[in-house]
Wavefront OBJ file of the C-alpha trace (Angstrom):
o trace
v 12.290 -7.192 74.413
v 11.646 -4.204 76.709
v 8.810 -1.799 75.852
v 11.211 1.112 75.490
v 14.492 0.788 73.665
v 17.203 3.304 74.544
v 18.338 5.344 71.540
v 15.875 3.512 69.307
v 15.453 6.500 66.988
v 19.210 6.801 66.474
v 19.533 3.059 65.924
v 16.799 3.160 63.294
v 18.420 6.130 61.533
v 21.832 4.483 61.507
v 20.463 1.156 60.276
v 18.399 2.835 57.556
v 21.262 4.980 56.336
v 23.661 2.032 56.219
v 21.120 -0.028 54.273
v 20.244 2.817 51.886
v 23.917 3.336 51.117
v 24.594 -0.374 50.640
v 21.484 -1.354 48.664
v 19.929 1.857 47.395
v 16.859 3.513 48.874
v 14.351 1.683 46.678
v 15.742 -1.731 47.686
v 15.216 -1.307 51.426
v 11.989 -1.934 53.333
v 10.917 -0.809 56.779
v 11.224 -4.458 57.836
v 14.852 -4.452 56.674
v 15.510 -1.343 58.759
v 13.851 -2.681 61.901
v 15.621 -6.034 61.560
v 19.002 -4.328 61.189
v 18.294 -2.126 64.202
v 16.966 -5.050 66.258
v 13.643 -3.267 66.794
v 9.998 -3.733 65.835
v 7.797 -2.085 63.220
v 5.792 -0.583 66.067
v 8.929 1.107 67.413
v 9.709 2.383 63.918
v 6.204 3.858 63.662
v 6.689 5.747 66.929
v 9.444 7.806 65.303
v 8.803 7.782 61.548
v 5.782 7.783 59.260
v 7.617 5.831 56.543
v 11.128 5.078 55.355
v 11.433 8.508 53.653
v 10.803 10.121 56.998
v 14.039 8.611 58.316
v 15.874 11.012 55.982
v 13.465 13.956 56.197
v 12.262 13.909 59.794
v 12.493 17.437 61.112
v 12.792 19.010 57.668
v 9.335 20.497 58.114
v 10.989 22.917 60.575
v 13.531 24.175 58.002
v 11.284 26.870 56.461
v 10.609 28.352 59.877
v 14.256 28.117 60.981
v 15.593 29.866 57.878
v 12.908 32.557 57.758
v 13.358 33.251 61.470
v 17.112 33.627 60.956
v 16.443 36.117 58.133
v 13.899 38.005 60.241
v 16.295 38.199 63.204
v 19.302 39.356 61.165
v 20.678 42.777 62.072
v 17.982 45.392 61.405
v 20.448 47.587 59.508
v 20.864 44.935 56.787
v 18.901 45.136 53.571
v 16.890 42.136 52.374
v 19.716 40.524 50.370
v 22.254 40.904 53.182
v 19.730 39.645 55.749
v 19.089 36.635 53.524
v 22.789 35.816 53.390
v 23.144 36.258 57.167
v 20.114 34.022 57.741
v 21.434 31.331 55.419
v 24.836 31.354 57.118
v 23.223 31.162 60.559
v 21.029 28.274 59.486
v 24.030 26.507 57.965
v 25.870 26.709 61.282
v 22.846 25.293 63.126
v 22.427 22.438 60.648
v 26.118 21.576 60.732
v 25.956 21.273 64.503
v 22.672 19.356 64.697
v 22.278 17.198 61.588
v 24.788 14.364 61.613
v 25.732 12.273 58.591
v 24.714 14.943 56.054
v 27.149 13.729 53.362
v 25.726 10.214 53.478
v 22.145 11.483 53.536
v 22.847 13.668 50.501
v 24.207 10.668 48.561
v 21.083 8.636 49.317
v 18.780 11.477 48.249
v 20.770 12.071 45.055
v 20.345 8.404 44.102
v 16.550 8.368 44.271
v 14.056 10.223 42.070
v 11.422 9.902 44.806
v 13.696 11.494 47.393
v 14.828 14.252 45.034
v 11.170 15.141 44.512
v 10.626 15.226 48.281
v 13.669 17.519 48.546
v 12.191 19.868 45.914
v 8.920 19.966 47.832
v 10.823 20.826 50.995
v 12.618 23.696 49.294
v 9.370 25.012 47.776
v 8.129 25.457 51.338
v 11.408 27.157 52.249
v 10.991 29.518 49.284
v 7.495 30.542 50.409
v 8.684 31.125 53.953
v 11.727 33.114 52.827
v 9.569 35.244 50.549
v 7.426 36.243 53.529
v 10.479 37.030 55.661
v 11.990 39.156 52.896
v 8.724 41.031 52.351
v 8.736 41.823 56.064
v 12.258 43.227 55.658
v 11.084 45.642 52.953
v 11.701 43.776 49.701
v 9.165 44.181 46.929
v 7.068 41.158 46.017
v 9.142 40.430 42.908
v 12.470 40.994 44.662
v 11.404 38.847 47.625
v 10.466 35.923 45.364
v 13.663 36.176 43.332
v 15.860 36.544 46.414
v 14.172 33.534 48.029
v 14.913 31.368 44.987
v 18.470 32.671 44.729
v 18.940 32.039 48.440
v 17.846 28.433 48.018
v 20.242 28.002 45.087
v 23.097 29.417 47.176
v 22.156 27.199 50.130
v 21.989 24.052 47.994
v 25.272 24.791 46.212
v 26.975 25.443 49.541
v 25.486 22.296 51.064
v 26.766 20.219 48.140
v 30.275 21.607 48.533
v 30.241 21.178 52.285
v 29.141 17.547 52.059
v 31.605 16.774 49.276
v 34.487 18.144 51.356
v 33.811 16.868 54.891
v 37.253 17.973 56.065
v 36.935 21.355 54.360
v 35.576 24.636 55.626
v 32.584 25.116 57.897
v 29.209 25.136 56.170
v 28.658 28.926 56.614
v 31.947 29.582 54.777
v 30.553 27.723 51.770
v 27.407 29.881 51.941
v 29.517 33.024 51.605
v 31.663 31.483 48.860
v 28.616 30.439 46.814
v 27.072 33.896 47.200
v 30.342 35.556 46.128
v 30.577 33.258 43.113
v 27.022 34.161 42.114
v 27.713 37.874 42.561
v 30.789 37.599 40.356
v 28.831 35.703 37.703
v 26.099 38.364 37.694
v 28.474 41.368 37.601
v 28.639 41.500 33.779
v 24.822 41.582 33.648
v 24.698 44.609 35.950
v 27.417 46.420 33.980
v 25.457 46.288 30.691
v 22.988 48.931 31.802
l 1 2 3 4 5 6 7 8 9 10 11 12 13 14 15 16 17 18 19 20 21 22 23 24 25 26 27 28 29 30 31 32 33 34 35 36 37 38 39 40 41 42 43 44 45 46 47 48 49 50 51 52 53 54 55 56 57 58 59 60 61 62 63 64 65 66 67 68 69 70 71 72 73 74 75 76 77 78 79 80 81 82 83 84 85 86 87 88 89 90 91 92 93 94 95 96 97 98 99 100 101 102 103 104 105 106 107 108 109 110 111 112 113 114 115 116 117 118 119 120 121 122 123 124 125 126 127 128 129 130 131 132 133 134 135 136 137 138 139 140 141 142 143 144 145 146 147 148 149 150 151 152 153 154 155 156 157 158 159 160 161 162 163 164 165 166 167 168 169 170 171 172 173 174 175 176 177 178 179 180 181 182 183 184 185 186 187 188 189 190 191 192
């Protein structure tokens, strides 16, 4: 076998995802993945720390990507509008660069371990968004609440987008989820 395998990372991802979907995440080992991809454990270790990393590799960049999109939103936008613009921009980037999102989401949903890893990822996103919103003039309390609401909107939109692969573009679902939330909160605002 040659020292370098062309598209080894992609082959490992595809093999892992197919196995996770067929057997469940917990029932697949790194050896199963490397065997299915026709590669070695050493090759696997070049790209991934463990089998979870196959699904989450690169997710450590998400907090920075989202907060940068919020920070770079039009300067005339307030914090909430900048958050929505940043989420929509990030959604477009993810849609273009993260293949097989519906399948990945199904695997994560089926594993308590992976759901916990997902929560940890979004906790980091929340912290990063809070900082970006503070920089845009939000108060500490507003920044924290907006960050959490933004994550809820993003996750709801992601779920819809992955459930309807032939539906609208991911950013459209961001705007729809935000509009739905605004409508749901309208009665609360009217009570005052």
